[in-house]
C-alpha positions, 0 to 999 in steps of 0.5 A: 500500500502506498504510504499516505502523505496527506490528511486523507483517511479511510472511512468504514461503516459496519453493520453487525460487524460487517463492512457495508460501506466504505469511502474517504474522509479528510482530517480538518483538525485534530478530532474532526473528520469530514466525509460523505454522509451516504457511506455512514449507513451502518451502526458503527463507523471507524476511521482507519489510520496506520492500519488501526481502526478508530471509532468515530461518532457522527457529530453533525450531518445532512444528506450530503456530508457528515462530520465525525469526531475521533479521539484527537490523539489517535488521529495524528501525531505532531510529526504526522500533522506536519508531514501531512501539511507539507505533502498537501503543499506539494500537490501537483501545480494547478492554475490556482496554486499558492506558493506558501504552505498552508497552516491548516486545511481550508475550505471555500465556497467562493472559488469560481467553478467553471468548465476551465477550473483546474482541480485535484482530488485524493482518496481511496478506491475499491474495497481494498481502499487503495490510495488514488489521486486524480486531477483534471479540468472543468467543474460543471454545475448541475444547473446545466440541463443535460446534467440534471438526470446524471447527478443525484441530489447530493451532488451539484457539480460533476468533474468534467474532464479527468486528465490524470487518475482515470479508473474503471471504478471509483467506488471508495472516493466518496468523501474525498476532498476536491481541491483548487490550489489549497482550498477544498471546494467540495467532496466527491460523491457517487460515480455516474456515466457521462453522456459519452458513456464514460465513468464520471464522478459527482461533487458536492460543493462546500455550500451544500454542507457549510452549516456543518462546520465552524466558520474558522474553517472557511476562507475567501478564494485563494485568488481573492486572498492573494489579490487583497494582500497584494492590493494592501501592500501596493496601496500602503506603499503609495500612501507612504510616499505621500506621507514622506512627501508630507502631502499627508500627515495622519496625526493632524488630518481632520475628517471632512464629515459630510464628504466622508459619509457620502463615500461610506455609502459609495463603498459599503452599500449593504451596511449603509443601506441598512442604516438608511432604512433605520433612519427612515423608519425612525422619523416621526411622521405624526405632524406631517401626516396631520398636514397632509390629511388636513388638506385632503382627509382621503390622502394616504398617510406617509408610512415607512414602517414596512421598509425594513421587512421589505429589505430583509426579503429582497436584494440591495438593488430592489430595496434601493429602487423601492426606497428611492421611489417612496422617498421621492413620492413622500417629498412630492406629497409633502410639497403638495400639502404645504400651505400656500400664502395665496390659498390661506392668506398667510404672510410669507413669514407665517408660511415659513413658520408653519412649514418649519414646524410641520413639513420642512424638517421632515422633507429636509431629512427625507431629501438628505437620506435620498441624496445619501443613498444615491451614492450607491448607484455611482460607479465613478466619483470625481473629486474637485477642489482648488489647489492645495492638499485637501484632496490628497489628505482626504483620499489618503485618510479615507483609504487608510482609516476606512477602506483598509481598516475594513479590509476593502481591496483598494488600489491607490495611484498617483496620476502622474505615474501613468505612462500607458492606458490605465486599464493596462496598469490596473489589470497588472495588479488585478491579475497578479502580473498575469498569474491569473487570466483576466477572464478568471479575474473578471468572473471571480470579482464579479461573483464577489460583487454580486454576493457581497456588494464588495467592490475593488476601489481604484483611487487615482489622485491628482489627474492634473499632475500628469503631463507625460501622456498627450491627451491625458483626459482621453486616457481617463475617459477611455478607462472610465468607459471600460470600467463601466462594464466591470460591475466590481470596479468603483473608481475615485478620481481627483483633480484641481478645479483649475482648467477642469473643463479644458483638460477633462471636459468629457468627465461629466454625467452628460457624457458618462451617464448617471453613474458618474458624479462630480463631488466639488469639495469647496466646502470645509467645515469650521472644525476641519479648518481649525484643527488643521491650522492650530495642529500645524502651529502646535506641531511647529511650536509657533505662538501667534498674536491671536488678536492680529489673526485676520479671517482671510489670513486664517482661511488662506493657510487653513485651506492650503496645507502646503502653504501652511507647511511652508509658513510654519517652517519659516516661523518655526519656534517663533513667538508673537507672530503677527498674522495680518497677511501672508506675503507669499513672495517674501515667505518663499524667499525666506524659505528658499534661504533657510533651505539653502542654509540647511542643505549643506553640512556645517563647516562647508563654506561656499557649498550653498552655491550648489543649492542655487545651481540645482534649483536653477538647473531644474528650472532651466530643464523645465522651461526648455522642455515645457514639462513643469511637473517632472524632469529626468533625474539623469539630467542632473550632475553627480554634485547636484544629485547628492544635494537633491537626495539630501533635500528629498530625504529631509524636506518637502521641496522635491518629489521623486517617484515616476518610472517611465517606460519608453518605446518597445523596450522596458527602459525605466527612468526616475523623474523628479519635480517640485512638491509645491506648485507655487514654490516651483513657480517662484523658483522658475520666476527667479530663474527667468529674471536672473537670466533675462534682459529687457528684450529676452524677457519680452520675448519669453513673456509673449511666448508664455502667453501664446503657448499658454504655459500651464504655470503661467498664472504663478509666473505672472504673480511672482514677476509682478511682485519682483517688478514692483519690489526689486525690478526698476527696469522690469516694471516699465517693460511689464506695464507695456504688456497688454495683460498688465491691467488684469495682472495689476488688479489681481496681484497688487493686494499681495504687496507689503505696505512699503511697496505701495505708492501714491499712484496705487492709492490714486488708482484705488480711489478712482476705482471706488469713486466710480464703482468700478469692477474692482471697487469691492477689492479696494474696500476689502483690502483696506478694511483688512488693514485695521491695525494702525500700528502695523499699517501706518498709511495704507489702512482702514482710515484711507477707506473711510476717506474714500467713502467720505469723498464718495458721499459728495455725489449722492447718486453714485454713493447709493449705487456703490454702497448698495454693491458693497453693503447691500442686505442679504436677500433670502427666500421664505425658508431663510436661504440666501438668494440673489446678489451678495454684498461685495464687502460686508452685508448690512444685515449680517453686520447688525446681526453680529453686533446684536449677538455680541451686544453684551460683549465689550471686548468684541465691540471695542475690537470691531470699532472700525465696523461701527465706523463702517456702519455710518455709511450704511444708514441709507440701506437700513436706518432702523437696524443701524440705529438699533445697533448703535443704541445697543453699543452705547448701552454697553460701551458708551465711551466707544460710541461717543468717541467714534461719533464725536470725531465724525461730528466735530469734523468740518470737511464731511459731506452733508450726507454723512452728517445726516447719517450721524443725525439718524444714529444719534436720534436712535440713541437719544429718545424722542424727549431729547434725552438718552433713553431711560434704559441707558440711564439705568446702565450709566450716569452721564452729564446733562446740560439743559436736559442733554448729555454729551450726545445731546450736545453732539446732536445740537452741533449737527443741527447747527451744521445742517442749518449752515448747510441749508443756509448755504444751499438757499443762498446758492439757489437764490444766487443762481436765480438772480444770475439768471 
């Protein structure tokens, strides 16, 4: 007898001490043997090992298989178990063979069983139970019509083609394991005759006896396990590259709640559909049903109480379809039942209150759930966002902390790595370098999707960064069209908003259909902004003067993580840092000098020049090739490469990542580039101006615009800065170019005060006084310069002087101030509509002071906004007056100081004096004294029944009388002259 090397054993069944049935079994673990149930017909069962029969007891069974228990010590010694496993791992190689040895015998019901599947089996045949292996190709399902009569009910597959081990009688193989690679996919059952008259064998797949075995015996298919492990390693490597380049800093990343919730629905539909069903069932519909039946008693009420039962009995697709239809119908029913002002004679405000109480909240909740579950249907999501790091941070965090933690297979790519058709690269990973056929992979992953709704997520980050492929947008489009035919594949892309239409115009739902969705991540929560901003400051040990932190400065840094990183490196360890503005050119210049100094070891004088040469050489290569994302590493000298490698390891200036495949030969080339696009633009600008004279600069300027260089915007910005700050010869040349006007108004706000001259102020004054296109920009800039200790001349006082001058012409004043300070337009539900104020809406200003009317520090800190409100009286006199009254009640000295300075001036237009009268009248009661409520808060002097404000009011009366007297005299003089 051939010595047994695998954990397959003989099984016998006795009746009155005679063997009546015999077969094969497999030792799943010490103490347990799996075999076919039809051979256990006697009153005693044994397992034969090394010539000894060991009694076995049926622990569990069904019509297909049985699980026997045997004395664990009698089954296999440690040595025998080890040799068995080694023998099992050395089985004849098949298409699905694993390379590493298995730790235990594993079963799967996930394996793709087709007529091309390679299989093997081992057991014992004839009444002598002789060891017999066999192998072949093809497992044909009994669902095929021609097999329904061939197989008994205890078999659902037949072995199609026995290529090795054919016998005239297979009796005794019942219970023998059928394996694909190292996974048991079933056990052999009775033999039968094929349609060609040959002897064949039936198989019961694992699904027919799965309930008999503990879950820890089951694993995914061998392919799936190998692929998911490969995908994990592949994606971890890609994420690590982003961590090294500091594009992703996990410790301070903040989850963007709404967007991430959408992605959870997108990638795990089964779990989150259940969540949606629970949310719908939990909505209290009593109030809204009263509204519905109140208008039409016969109208059926809203009721979602049955949706959970429906979901438990139907597929995800069916549940989703029904839930969407019912949610849409519910929203339409609520809208139909809503009270209309023209029907009920209600005001818009009362209508809003009724809807808010009865229907609006429910309708909003239903619409929100409807929007969330709509993510189930999407195949592709394109994330768009302005330049910065929000996209990469979001995708890396979602990949690491959701997809990978939950075990979802994900392939993460940086778009600039692609040098061929996307699907070619992705198939390489899916097929494990063609270890598995594409047809097998496609069917296997489709089967997983249909059973579990578990997709392979392909993430391609930074489409805008690929410059290697001509018509890159076409490559993306072709890939998405192909991916639409693969149900198991979901795709997430990201790119900047800039040039989206120009480069990727085909990526929209009109072309790609309803399965495509663009997620514009413009919105970032306050929590996100705060955590990013303060997290970086803490990480780099920076203390700022919080009182100097302007909203625009905060937003600029919190929205752009790389800019925040550069800012923090320049200011690392500093205390009392002013945060009035971020002057990028100065910031980059300081960063450049810091990195140049850090780039060379101590006691190496003169080596800083290598840093300059490296930067300049990279810039030169980029300009010459017009490839601004990357250049070949091989183009640098050994000295430059030594410097580059030090910087690559220690800093975020450079990145090195792409291997390029060229032509028909598999030649690769390492490429490198700048990590931060804006710093790259700064360096290229610096290089251009260092190496240009007037004539060559003009030629290059025209060439950049004619060829529409991808870095044009950044180059323009820094050329403007240098022309205004250092380039006495450059400025006249730049002013002569046709693009200068637009360039000026776009970038002048980034100049420091010392670089702003009277000519600039004159331009701004003319723009504001005429209500020009950039009037709001002028006002916003000057309003942000409220710190007179820092901004000595170009500050908010200059804005007030311009507004005073504007008030001379009443018609122009009204027109301009409406654009700058108009009230927010809202619909009956409180949603903002129409045009918004260019600078500060009047109503939001008064609301802010109303909210902080008892906050003295807030009022004092925002005294300039009180001054600004003087110019808003024509827009809403009542609210402005009420605001001043509240301010006076809490901080009278601040109100008095501001009003007194205005009232006592002799050079203001009459309109401003009129506005001051309105404000004073709002504070002073109709009886000519401060309001009684103010007397309770403060003691004040009186003179003839008037306090200080009364005297100011009297002064204004005199000014008005003088103005009127002059106006009458002028009018009479004009009549007399006529």
